[in-house]
C-alpha positions in Angstrom: 110.3 86.0 91.4 109.7 89.0 92.3 106.1 89.9 90.8 107.2 92.2 87.9 106.9 91.8 84.2 110.2 89.9 82.6 110.8 93.3 80.9 109.9 95.8 83.5 113.6 96.7 84.3 114.6 97.0 80.6 112.1 99.1 79.9 113.2 102.7 78.0 111.4 105.9 78.6 112.4 109.4 78.9 113.5 110.3 82.3 112.0 113.9 82.4 108.6 111.9 81.3 109.7 109.5 84.3 110.2 112.8 87.4 107.0 114.0 85.2 104.8 111.0 86.0 106.4 110.5 89.8 105.4 114.5 90.3 102.2 113.5 89.2 101.9 111.3 91.8 103.3 113.4 94.3 99.9 115.9 94.1 97.5 113.0 93.5 96.3 114.5 90.6 96.7 111.9 87.7 93.9 110.3 86.0 93.5 106.6 85.7 94.4 106.4 82.1 97.3 108.1 81.9 98.5 105.8 85.3 97.9 102.9 83.3 100.0 104.3 79.9 102.9 104.8 83.1 102.9 101.5 84.5 102.9 99.9 81.0 106.0 102.0 80.1 107.7 103.8 82.8 111.4 101.1 84.3 110.7 100.6 88.0 114.5 101.1 88.4 114.3 104.8 87.5 110.6 105.8 89.3 112.1 104.8 92.7 114.8 107.2 91.8 112.9 109.7 90.7 110.6 109.5 93.9 114.1 109.4 96.2 115.1 112.9 94.3 111.6 114.2 94.3 111.2 113.7 97.9 114.6 115.0 98.9 113.9 118.4 96.8 110.5 118.4 99.0 111.9 118.3 102.1 114.8 120.7 101.0 112.2 123.2 100.2 110.4 122.7 103.4 113.3 122.8 105.4 113.9 126.3 103.3 110.9 127.5 103.7 110.8 127.1 107.4 114.3 129.2 107.7 113.2 131.9 105.8 109.7 132.2 107.7 111.7 131.9 111.3 114.3 134.8 109.6 111.9 137.2 108.8 110.3 137.5 112.0 106.6 136.3 110.7 107.0 133.2 113.2 107.7 135.0 116.5 
């Protein structure tokens, strides 16, 4: 139906490891062996949640950086 293995949502993988795998994917420096291992162990729901949280943190960091640069007078 959904294209996922039947036990994909029931997989148990530490949340910290999930965030670590998502962080590596943001930078695009994951080896294929590590990627294959993650795909076999990660819970897709946790990956989506970690991706949304990671993207939100990235956007907040960019906004704070821009505010700091504009506030310091370097950008004018």
